[in-house]
N, C-alpha and C positions, 0 to 999 in steps of 0.2 A: 952531284945537282949543281948548279950556278942559279944560289938562291937570290943574287941581288938581279939576272936575267929573269926573273918567275913575277906573273902576276896574280896574286893570291883574295881568296875570300871567303871569307869567314859565315857561315849562317852565324848566329845567335851571338857576333859578337861582342854583346854588351856584356851578357854573362861571367862565371867564376872567369870559367876555364876560355872563354875570350878573350879577357881581360889581360889574362896571364901568357896566352899565345899570342896577343899581338904586342904586349912588353918585352918580350923575349925579340921576336922578331926582328922589330927597329934594333933593340941593341945588340944584337949577332947575329944579323942575316942579312940585312936589309936591302928586304926583295924591294925589285922595281914600282912598284905599288901595293898596297895592300888595300882590302877592300870588307868595308865591315857592315854586314847587313842585319839589318833588327829592327825591330820593331816599335821599340823604344825613344823617344827622341828625348830625355829628358836624361835613359843613362847613355846616349852617345853623344849631350851635350857634356852631362858628367866628363866622362873618358875625355875629351878633348880640351876643359878646364883641370884633366890633373894631369895634363901634359900629353898625353896621345894625340898631337894634334902633327906629329910628321909631315912633309910637302909629300911623302910619297901614301899619306892616306885615303879613304874619297869615303864617305859615311850614305849607305845609304837603307833610308826607310826602305822594310817593304818586311812581309810576314811572309815563310814558305807555304801557305795554305796559295798563295798568289805566284800562279806560272808563270805570269806574263813580266810582273815584275822580275822578277828571277834571272828570267833570258835576258834582260834589259840590263840587269845588274851583271851578267858572266861574258856579256860582250866583252872576248879578247883578253878573258881569264883562263890563266892555267892551270894552277891547282884550289882546288873549291875544299875547304874541311867542313865538314857538317854537323854544326855540332847545337842544334836551334832543333829545342825539345817541352816537350811540357813534362816534367821528371818528378812530383812531389805524389808520392804515392795514393795519398787521398787524394789528395785535388783529383787526380785521375781518376777514385774510384766514383767519387761524386758526379765529375765532369765527363761520362765516356766519350762520347762524339768529339770533343773538343780535342781529349788526347788523340782520337785515334785524326779527325782533321788533322792532326799538327803532326805527330810521332809518325806517322805511317802516310799518310797521302799529301803531307810538307816533305818526305824524303823519297815520293814519290815525282811529286813537281820538278825535287834537284835533280834526279836522275835525268828527268826530260830536258830540263834545260841546261844540263853539263850534254845532252847527246849533243845539241840541238846548236850551241854555243862556241863544241869541236874543244871543251876541256879537255886536258890530257888527263889529269890525275882528279879523281874524288873519295877521301877519305872522308867515311860518316865513323863518330864514339859512338858505342854500344857501352854495355852493362851487363855485370854479372846479374843482374834482374832476367835476361835475357836466358839465360840456361834455367831451362823447366823452371818456368813463370808459373806464378799463383796471384798474382794480380793482374791489371790492367795494363801499369805502366810496365810491366816487364814481361808483357803479352805483344804491349805497339812494340815493346822495342825490337823482341826475335821478330814479330815480322817485317821491321826499317832491318835490321839485318839481310834476312833471308835477301827482301827484295832487292836492296843495294849489293846483295852479292851477284843476286840472278841476274841484275842488269846487263851483269858485262855479255850478257847472249847477243844484248840489242846492238853492241857498240861493233859489230859486221868486221869491214875494212877499214874503221874508223880508230883513230887513237884513241880514244875514253878507255880508258879504265875506272872500275871500283873497288875498294876495299874499304876493311870494316876495325876499329879498335874496339877491343869489349876492356874494360877493366875496372876496379871496385869505386869504394866511397873513397871520396876526393877531404882533405881537413878542410874543414873548413869555410866549404863553400854551402852557397844557400841550397837551403834543407840539410844542411849538415847537424848533426846531435853538438859538436862542438859549440855553435852560438845556448844552443839549448841549455846545457849543464853548466855556460855559463854563468847563463844567467837564475840557473835556479841558486848558484850553490852560494848568494849573499840568502838565501830562507835558513841554509843549514840540512838541507832536503833535496836528492836528488830522485826523478823518476825517472825507471829503465823497466823494460820491456818484463827481458828473462833474465835471468843470473848467470844462465849460460850461452849468452848468445855473443858468436864470433861476427866478425868485418875482416872485409881484406882494407888494409887502407896504403893510400897514398897520398904526394899531397901535390898541390895544383902544378908545380913546377915540374915535375917526375912523371905526370900526366899531358903535358905541354912538350915536354923532351922527348919521352916517348912517342907522340904523335910529329914530329919533326922528320924522328926516323924512321917509322913509318912510313912515312911519303917519301923517302929516300931512297928507300930498296922493296916495293911493293910493285907485282907485279900485274896485279888486279884477279879477284877475286881472295883471298888470302883474309880470316880472321886473324890480327894477330894479339894476344897476350901473354903480357907483361910480366916477371916473376918478382911480386912485388908481397908483401907481409900480409899475415895475422895478427890482432889484434882482439883481446875481450874485450868487452865493451866493459866488465868489471872491473878492469886493467885502466879504461878512460876513466874512469867515473875516481877512482883511485889518486890519475894523475890530475886532476882538473880540481879534484876535490877531498885531498888526503884527509881520509876521517868522519866525510859528512854523511849520514842519513843514507840507504839509501829505499829508495820506496816503489816495489814490483807490483809494478802494476797488469802485467800481461799481456801479451804479443797481441796488438794489434791487429785487425782482418788487412790479409793482404802480406802480412810478414812472415822471413821464416829465422827461425833459429842462425842457420848457417848458407852463406851466401856458394855458389858456386862458378866458378870460371870457364874451365872445361869439367863436357862431363866425359860418363863412360863411352858412352855413342860417339860422341866427336874424336873423345881420344885416341880412335882408330886410323883416324886420316890425318891427326894430330906430329905435330913436327916438335922435337925440344931444342928450342938452341941454348945458345951460352944463360941469353938473359931475358929470353923470352918463348912462348910457344906461337906456333904459326900451324891456326887448320887452316889444312889445304882448298882448293877448291876439289868439286868428286873427280872422278877418274873421268870423266866424258866433258871435258871444262875446256873453256876457248884459250887457253894458253899454256898451261902445260911448266910454267916454271914448274923442276924438279927438287924443291925445299930439301928432298932427304938426301939428296949430296951434301948437304950443307948440315947439314941435323941428324937427331938422333929420333928413329921411332919410338913411342911410348911404348910398354909394355902393356902386354891385356888386361881390363877394366881399368887403367887409370883413372882416376878423377881428382883434379885440380878445386880441392873446395876450401873453405877460410878454416872449417874444425879440422883438417887435413895435413894443412898444409908445411911443412917445414924448417918455413920462417917466421918464427914469431917475434914478435914487440914486445921490451918490456915495459915496465911503469916510465923509466926513468925514457925510455927512448921517447915514448906517447909525447910525456911534455916537454920533451926536444921539439917536438913536430906541434904543438899548441902555441908552446910559448908564443911566435909569434901574434898570433890573435888573443892574447892575453891586451885587456882597453882599449880596444875597438869593436864595443859592442856597443850597439847605437838604434834605438828601440828594439830589442829584442835581435838583431844582423849584427853580424862580425860587416865591420867598415871597411870598403874595397877602398 
């Protein structure tokens, strides 16, 4: 793919992922045009002031709940990265209709606008919490995943193709436990919900680079899952505040002990590649790219969970990943 000829739009472009994606696009790929679509004018202003104001950039104020604004923004666009979402688990539990309107109906609007505008590729961001969800956030992301993938059936003879990426917790992103631990460290006590808890873990740059790679190889209908390591929550606490007391407060409503990126049921249609897994479209899918000829079929009963992951981060490795966020805590948040 020649990125210099592409017009790219990213929804939720002022979020943690969006900023990193924009930085990498401008520094390494130099697209013909890069459109940031988000509803927060202050964050857009802050991105401009921070230097993300290249001549190829456009900032669109808009909400994914507004399909007409999306249609306007997608005029002439080749690639859409759909990163807009409400993702705070407690906030989604307390405001369920708001989560549904943004995460599900907003994704539907992205599909409608992309089809109407003749966008070539739409890649949506999902989460490990969409697999066997037990909270509303996970349920909305599961619905959004299914909506995005099944919307390939609407494309018909048009060029538009839809795929998803699904990965785990991002170090230092908004909502991450890292800024919470950094803030609590001064008190000499860190609160954790359960000492047995594990999570998938990756950096913002790893997530953004994975998305870029998947845009290049997608055919439509796939869910791409990176092979990323797990970490233990107690090891994260040791990395940030060694020797600090841990206050175990109990698992919160909607929280899991371990996360899953590929369930046993999904594994039957999943192909293992060198650096990722690809959940293929169902056999009666629309495009029929045969990923099995490029990878390996998974064994019966395979499950990719944060507790049975062959890759684990050590305390030192976690400390290296967290180091860039030291000294960047402002009002309880990591300054971006």
